[in-house]
C-alpha positions in Angstrom: -13.8 -11.8 13.1 -13.8 -8.1 13.9 -11.1 -6.0 12.4 -10.6 -2.3 12.9 -9.3 -0.1 10.1 -7.7 3.2 11.1 -5.0 5.6 10.0 -1.6 4.6 11.3 0.0 6.3 14.2 3.6 6.8 14.9 3.5 4.1 17.6 2.3 1.6 14.9 5.6 1.9 13.0 7.4 -1.1 14.5 4.5 -3.4 13.6 4.2 -1.9 10.1 7.9 -2.5 9.5 7.5 -6.1 10.6 4.8 -6.6 7.9 6.8 -4.6 5.3 9.7 -7.0 5.8 7.4 -9.9 4.9 6.1 -8.0 1.9 9.6 -7.4 0.6 10.6 -11.1 1.1 7.5 -11.9 -1.0 8.5 -9.4 -3.7 12.1 -10.7 -3.9 10.7 -14.0 -5.1 9.2 -12.2 -8.1 11.8 -9.7 -9.0 15.5 -9.1 -7.9 15.0 -5.3 -8.3 13.1 -5.4 -5.0 16.1 -6.6 -3.0 16.8 -4.0 -0.3 20.0 -2.8 1.3 20.9 -3.2 5.0 19.6 0.3 5.9 16.2 -0.3 4.3 14.4 -0.9 7.6 15.6 2.3 9.3 14.9 4.3 6.0 11.4 2.8 5.9 10.8 3.8 9.5 11.7 7.4 8.6 9.5 7.2 5.5 6.5 6.0 7.6 6.9 8.7 10.1 7.0 11.4 7.4 3.9 9.9 5.7 1.9 9.4 8.9 2.3 13.1 9.5 1.7 14.2 5.9 -1.8 15.4 4.9 -1.2 14.1 1.4 -0.4 10.6 2.5 -2.5 7.9 4.1 -1.3 4.8 5.8 -4.0 2.5 7.0 -3.7 -0.4 9.4 -6.0 -3.3 10.1 -5.7 -4.5 13.7 -7.3 -7.1 15.8 -9.2 -6.4 19.1 -5.9 -7.0 20.9 -4.2 -4.2 18.9 -2.1 -6.5 16.8 -1.6 -5.1 13.3 -2.3 -7.7 10.6 -2.3 -5.6 7.5 -1.5 -2.2 6.1 -2.0 -0.1 3.0 -0.1 3.1 2.1 -1.1 5.8 -0.4 0.3 9.2 -1.4 -1.2 11.9 -3.5 1.1 12.9 -6.4 0.9 15.9 -8.7 0.9 14.9 -12.3 2.7 16.6 -15.2 1.1 20.0 -16.0 0.1 18.9 -19.5 -2.5 16.5 -18.1 -6.1 17.6 -17.3 -6.2 15.5 -14.2 -3.7 17.3 -12.0 -3.4 14.9 -9.1 -3.8 11.1 -8.5 -3.4 8.9 -5.5 -0.8 6.2 -5.7 -1.0 3.0 -3.6 2.6 2.0 -2.7 2.5 -0.9 -0.3 -0.2 -3.3 0.8 0.3 -6.4 2.9 -2.1 -8.6 4.9 -0.8 -11.5 6.9 -1.6 -14.8 5.2 -4.0 -16.2 7.8 -6.1 -13.0 7.5 -6.3 -12.9 3.7 -9.6 -13.6 2.1 -11.6 -12.1 5.0 -12.5 -8.7 3.5 -9.7 -6.7 5.1 -8.2 -5.5 1.8 -11.6 -4.4 0.6 -12.3 -2.6 3.9 -8.9 -0.8 3.8 -9.5 0.1 0.1 -13.0 1.5 0.9 -11.5 3.8 3.6 -8.7 4.8 1.3 -11.1 5.7 -1.5 -13.1 7.9 0.8 -9.9 9.6 2.0 -8.9 10.3 -1.6 -12.3 11.6 -2.6 -12.3 13.9 0.4 -9.1 15.5 -1.1 -10.6 15.9 -4.6 -8.9 12.9 -6.1 -10.7 10.9 -8.7 -8.0 8.3 -9.8 -6.0 5.8 -7.8 -3.0 4.1 -9.4 -0.8 1.2 -8.3 1.6 -1.4 -9.5 1.2 -5.1 -9.0 3.5 -7.9 -10.1 1.8 -10.2 -12.6 3.4 -13.1 -10.7 1.5 -12.2 -7.6 -1.7 -13.7 -8.9 -3.8 -13.3 -5.7 -3.0 -9.6 -5.5 -3.6 -9.1 -9.2 -7.0 -10.8 -8.9 -7.8 -8.7 -5.8 -7.2 -5.4 -7.7 -9.2 -6.6 -10.7 -12.1 -7.6 -8.5 -11.8 -4.2 -6.9 -12.4 -2.4 -10.2 -8.8 -1.6 -11.2 -7.8 -2.2 -14.8 -4.4 -2.6 -16.5 -3.5 0.6 -18.3 0.3 0.4 -18.6 3.0 -2.2 -18.5 6.3 -1.4 -16.8 9.4 -3.0 -18.1 13.0 -3.3 -16.9 16.2 -4.7 -18.1 19.4 -5.4 -16.3 22.4 -4.0 -18.1 
């Protein structure tokens, strides 16, 4: 199965939002903090447009030969606190691949393109968050060379 990986375009936003809604439904199962408000989808459309046009952000899409987007990955370069020697790092925010396309190398292909994009901008570290309950995603990141370096915690008060 041939899959093209490319940077997202503004016209891709509706298809990315469709996938993002699936991602959020998956996250809600793991953690109530991921429940979104009614305006979330319009807010996310604005976010996507800003990041598609931003040189320090990269949103990749995987699409079939017919142009249907079946996966996406978003990443932003962040400045770190001045006290750190490494001044900038890339941060992967959202990744989603439709179930029937998982396990076919799409995630690895998008990550490879993303790593090159980050290297081209002088970035040497990529960070992300993954829910420990999302076992397939956790294994994907481990197999891709990522390691656990911090645990995030939350408490409802």
